[in-house]
C-alpha positions in Angstrom: 57.2 84.2 101.8 59.6 86.2 103.6 61.7 88.4 101.3 64.9 89.2 101.9 65.9 92.6 103.3 68.6 94.3 101.8 71.5 95.4 103.9 71.9 99.4 104.4 75.1 98.8 106.1 77.5 101.6 105.2 80.6 100.8 103.5 83.8 101.0 106.2 86.9 102.1 105.1 89.8 102.4 107.0 92.7 105.0 106.6 96.1 104.6 107.8 98.3 107.5 107.7 100.5 110.2 110.3 99.8 113.1 108.4 96.7 114.5 109.5 95.9 116.3 106.3 96.3 113.4 104.4 93.8 111.9 106.7 91.1 114.6 106.6 91.4 115.2 102.8 91.0 111.2 101.8 87.9 111.3 104.4 86.4 114.4 103.0 86.6 112.9 99.4 84.9 109.9 100.5 82.4 111.2 102.9 81.4 114.4 100.2 80.7 111.3 97.6 78.7 109.8 100.2 80.5 106.4 99.8 81.5 105.3 102.8 82.0 105.5 106.8 85.5 106.7 107.3 87.7 105.1 110.2 91.2 107.1 110.5 94.2 105.9 112.0 97.6 107.5 112.5 100.1 104.7 113.3 100.4 101.1 111.7 99.7 99.7 115.3 96.1 101.9 115.7 95.4 100.7 112.0 95.5 97.1 113.0 93.6 97.6 116.3 91.0 99.0 114.3 91.2 96.4 111.5 90.5 93.6 114.1 87.6 95.9 115.9 85.7 97.1 112.7 86.5 94.5 109.9 86.9 97.6 107.0 85.8 96.8 103.6 88.6 98.9 102.4 92.0 99.9 103.8 93.8 103.2 102.6 97.5 102.8 103.7 100.6 105.1 103.4 103.8 103.1 103.2 106.2 105.4 105.5 104.7 105.7 108.6 106.6 107.5 111.5 109.9 106.1 109.8 111.5 106.3 106.7 111.5 102.3 106.7 108.5 101.7 104.6 106.5 100.2 107.6 103.5 100.1 105.2 104.9 97.3 103.3 105.3 95.1 106.4 101.2 96.3 107.4 100.3 94.9 103.9 102.1 91.6 104.2 101.3 90.8 108.1 97.5 91.5 106.9 97.7 89.3 104.0 99.1 86.3 106.0 95.3 85.7 107.2 93.3 88.3 105.1 93.4 87.6 101.3 90.6 89.2 100.6 90.1 92.5 102.1 91.1 95.2 99.3 94.3 97.3 100.1 95.0 100.8 98.2 98.6 101.9 98.9 98.6 105.9 98.8 102.2 106.9 98.4 104.8 109.4 97.4 107.4 106.7 96.1 107.2 106.9 92.4 110.1 104.4 92.1 109.3 101.2 90.2 110.9 98.9 92.9 108.9 100.2 95.4 105.6 99.7 93.7 106.7 96.3 92.7 107.4 95.4 96.5 104.1 96.7 97.6 102.3 95.1 95.0 103.9 91.4 95.7 103.3 92.4 99.5 99.7 91.8 98.6 98.6 95.6 97.8 95.5 95.9 95.3 96.4 98.9 93.9 99.0 101.8 94.2 98.0 105.3 93.9 100.6 108.4 94.3 99.4 111.1 96.7 99.5 114.0 94.1 96.8 112.2 92.2 93.7 114.3 91.6 90.5 113.2 93.6 88.6 112.1 90.8 91.7 109.7 90.4 91.5 108.7 93.9 88.2 107.8 93.8 88.3 105.9 90.5 91.5 103.9 92.3 89.1 103.7 95.2 86.1 102.0 93.2 88.3 99.8 91.6 90.2 97.7 94.3 86.9 98.0 96.3 85.6 95.7 93.4 88.8 93.6 94.2 90.4 94.7 91.0 94.2 95.9 90.8 94.8 99.9 90.1 97.6 101.5 89.2 97.8 105.4 88.0 98.9 105.5 83.9 101.8 107.5 85.3 102.7 104.4 87.7 102.2 101.9 85.3 104.1 103.4 82.4 107.0 103.7 84.8 107.1 100.1 85.7 106.3 98.7 82.0 109.7 100.7 80.7 111.8 100.0 84.0 112.6 96.4 83.6 116.5 97.0 82.3 116.8 99.6 85.2 115.3 97.4 87.6 117.2 94.3 86.7 120.4 96.3 87.0 119.7 97.6 90.5 121.8 95.5 93.1 119.0 96.1 95.8 116.3 94.2 93.6 117.6 90.9 95.7 116.6 92.1 98.7 113.6 91.4 100.9 111.3 93.7 102.1 112.7 93.7 105.5 116.2 94.1 104.0 115.3 97.3 102.3 113.5 98.9 105.4 117.0 97.8 107.2 118.9 99.0 104.6 117.0 102.6 104.7 117.4 103.3 108.3 121.3 102.5 107.8 121.4 104.9 105.2 120.1 107.5 107.6 123.0 106.6 109.9 120.9 105.1 112.6 122.5 102.7 115.0 121.4 98.9 115.5 119.6 99.5 118.6 117.5 102.3 117.1 116.7 100.2 114.0 115.7 97.4 116.4 113.1 99.6 118.1 111.9 101.2 115.1 111.1 97.6 113.0 110.5 96.0 116.3 112.6 93.2 116.0 115.7 92.2 118.3 119.4 93.9 118.4 120.7 90.6 117.0 118.0 90.4 113.8 119.4 93.9 112.8 122.7 92.8 113.1 122.2 89.5 111.3 119.9 91.2 108.7 122.8 93.8 108.2 125.2 90.8 107.6 123.0 89.2 105.0 122.7 92.6 103.1 126.4 93.2 102.7 127.1 89.7 101.4 124.1 90.2 98.8 125.6 94.0 97.9 129.4 92.5 97.9 129.8 95.4 101.0 133.1 94.7 103.3 132.3 97.3 105.7 129.2 99.3 107.2 130.5 102.6 105.4 130.8 100.8 102.2 127.2 99.7 102.8 126.0 103.0 103.6 127.5 104.1 100.5 125.7 101.8 98.1 122.4 102.5 100.1 122.8 106.1 99.4 123.7 105.6 95.5 120.7 103.4 95.2 117.5 104.0 97.3 115.3 106.1 96.0 114.6 110.1 97.2 117.3 112.6 97.4 120.9 111.7 98.2 119.5 108.3 98.5 117.3 108.8 101.3 113.5 108.1 101.1 111.1 110.8 101.1 108.7 110.6 103.8 105.1 110.0 102.5 
């Protein structure tokens, strides 16, 4: 009778973040805990390549990489189109309930703020690794007490792509630059902007920028970079 041999394959974790200190810090915590083999990516494109090449068991991704356009949300949504199972932990500085909800709706398994201590990081990692959702107490409380504020926000009706576009519009970027950063056509940016205007009741681009600056999270309406 042949006995089954238990696999000793190390757990593979892919961390995607454009801040070297974050990459190194997360990798060090996991490696010192002897939990996993850590793969690192400094861009979403590199993250996709490493995901396809190594099939990590857990993915940790920043929300705002290279731009302030919540590119991490697009990564999560794209991955979930063909991979429903790999746990994804979003690591972010955004504590705004609307952004957190968007990440969870896109398919994130857990959401953790970047200023969380290392022991909470490990707790979040172990939780999502088991396929269970994780929200820190601070984040969960913020969401629980934010229903009224969220429902009152005109941005609640916007899609992720529309939020990304509006974020860049608030920074004063041209349609051409936005198209390049989001990897879409100029026409798509123009059409998306028109849809945003209709949803928010803005009659001009300057009026749309004022609404964005008023309602988007972050100083002066601009998203702080993760």
